[in-house]
C-alpha positions in Angstrom: 0.0 0.0 0.0 3.0 2.3 0.2 2.4 4.6 -2.6 3.8 8.1 -3.1 0.6 9.9 -3.6 -0.5 12.9 -1.4 -4.1 12.2 -0.6 -6.5 13.4 2.0 -7.6 11.3 5.0 -9.9 11.9 8.0 -9.0 10.9 11.5 -11.7 10.6 14.2 -11.3 12.2 17.6 -13.6 13.2 20.5 -15.9 16.1 19.7 -14.3 19.3 21.2 -10.8 17.8 21.1 -10.1 18.6 17.5 -7.7 21.5 18.2 -5.6 19.6 20.7 -5.4 16.6 18.4 -4.3 18.9 15.6 -1.6 20.4 17.8 -0.5 16.9 18.9 -0.3 15.8 15.3 1.7 18.9 14.3 4.1 18.4 17.2 4.6 14.7 16.3 5.2 15.5 12.6 8.1 17.8 13.7 9.6 15.5 16.5 9.3 12.4 14.4 10.5 14.1 11.2 7.4 13.3 9.1 7.3 16.6 7.1 8.0 14.6 3.9 5.0 12.3 4.5 2.4 14.4 6.4 1.8 17.8 4.7 -1.4 19.5 6.0 -3.5 19.2 9.1 -6.9 20.9 8.9 -10.1 21.3 10.9 -12.7 22.6 8.3 -14.5 25.6 9.7 -17.0 28.1 8.4 -18.2 31.5 9.5 -21.8 31.4 10.9 -23.9 34.4 11.8 -26.1 34.0 14.9 -28.8 36.3 16.1 -28.4 37.0 19.8 -31.3 37.5 22.3 -30.9 41.3 22.1 -31.3 41.2 18.3 -27.7 41.9 17.4 -25.7 39.6 15.1 -22.7 37.7 16.2 -20.2 35.9 13.8 -18.4 32.9 14.9 -16.3 30.1 13.4 -18.1 26.7 13.6 -16.5 23.3 12.9 -18.1 21.8 9.7 -17.3 18.2 10.9 -17.1 18.0 14.7 -15.0 15.1 15.9 -12.9 14.9 12.7 -9.4 16.2 11.6 -8.4 16.2 8.0 -4.9 15.2 6.9 -3.0 15.5 3.6 -0.4 12.7 3.7 1.3 9.9 2.0 0.3 6.7 3.8 3.3 4.5 4.7 3.6 2.2 7.7 5.6 4.9 9.5 3.2 7.9 8.8 0.2 5.7 9.5 1.7 4.6 12.8 2.5 8.2 13.9 -1.0 9.5 13.3 -2.8 6.4 14.7 -0.8 6.6 17.9 -1.2 10.4 18.4 -3.0 11.2 21.7 -6.7 11.9 21.1 -6.9 10.1 17.7 -9.5 7.3 18.0 -8.9 6.0 14.5 -8.9 6.7 10.8 -12.3 7.1 9.0 -12.5 4.3 6.4 -10.2 1.9 8.3 -11.8 -1.2 9.6 -9.1 -1.6 12.3 -6.9 -4.7 12.7 -4.1 -3.1 10.8 -6.0 -2.1 7.6 -4.9 1.1 6.0 -7.4 4.0 5.7 -9.2 4.8 2.5 -8.5 8.3 1.1 -11.1 10.9 0.2 -12.0 11.1 -3.4 -11.3 14.5 -5.1 -15.0 15.2 -5.5 -15.4 14.6 -1.7 -12.5 16.8 -0.5 -12.4 19.6 -3.2 -15.7 21.3 -2.2 -14.4 21.3 1.5 -11.1 22.8 0.4 -12.8 25.4 -1.7 -15.1 26.4 1.2 -12.1 26.7 3.5 -10.3 28.8 1.0 -7.5 26.2 0.5 -8.4 25.5 -3.2 -8.8 28.3 -5.6 -11.6 28.1 -8.0 -10.5 28.7 -11.5 -12.4 31.2 -13.7 -13.6 30.1 -17.1 -12.7 32.4 -19.9 -16.0 32.1 -21.7 -19.6 33.2 -21.5 -23.0 31.6 -22.1 -23.7 31.1 -25.8 -20.1 30.2 -26.7 -19.2 26.9 -28.3 -17.1 24.4 -26.4 -15.6 21.0 -27.1 -16.1 18.3 -24.5 -12.7 17.0 -23.6 -13.7 14.2 -21.2 -16.4 11.7 -20.3 -18.7 9.7 -22.6 -19.4 12.7 -24.8 -15.7 13.6 -25.4 -15.2 15.2 -28.8 -18.7 16.5 -29.1 -19.4 20.2 -29.5 -21.9 22.0 -27.2 -23.0 25.5 -26.3 -22.6 26.9 -22.8 -25.9 27.5 -21.2 -24.7 28.7 -17.8 -21.5 29.0 -15.7 -21.1 28.4 -12.0 -17.7 29.9 -11.0 -18.4 29.0 -7.4 -18.5 25.3 -8.1 -16.1 25.4 -11.1 -18.8 23.9 -13.3 -20.6 24.7 -16.5 -23.9 23.6 -18.0 -23.5 22.7 -21.7 -26.2 22.0 -24.2 -25.2 19.0 -26.3 -27.2 17.6 -29.3 -28.4 14.1 -28.5 -30.8 12.3 -30.7 -31.9 15.6 -32.3 -32.6 17.3 -29.0 -30.5 19.8 -26.9 -29.7 18.1 -23.7 -28.0 19.9 -20.7 -24.9 18.3 -19.2 -23.1 19.6 -16.1 -19.4 19.5 -16.5 -16.3 20.7 -14.6 -14.3 23.5 -16.3 -11.4 20.9 -16.9 -13.8 18.8 -18.9 -14.3 21.3 -21.7 -12.2 23.3 -24.2 -13.5 26.7 -25.4 -13.5 26.8 -29.2 
């Protein structure tokens, strides 16, 4: 299982202990010289606005996933051991225990979280509705369609493709199209 791919994993901890677990992991990365295997430690948070009893608004950071800490790492026996044995870590999400390695998050699972936390920039599409595009990936690769709408926030575009004589909308990521 020792591959050299940086992927995101989730470790479980007790709710309310996420920050101390993050600090423990960061200390262990340094003392055990794991900087080349464990890259980022993150607790996803978002800004929430609450209305107080007196009617005023209060903003505060709220954990998006209480009880979880996200790690970008290369899983080797050593890096896995360091994280698993960090005080406060109760286990890896997606590991059934008994020495099985954890399952990484898929890009479409982690990317929206990274975007929301400001860790992944959303690319802008240099095109506008009505322009022709060529589909570069997926089952319709090579077909030409017309942009119906663009969602810069999600990094997606709605393209109308001619299927069986009808215009059919298909939602695609910016990377799946080429502007003609």
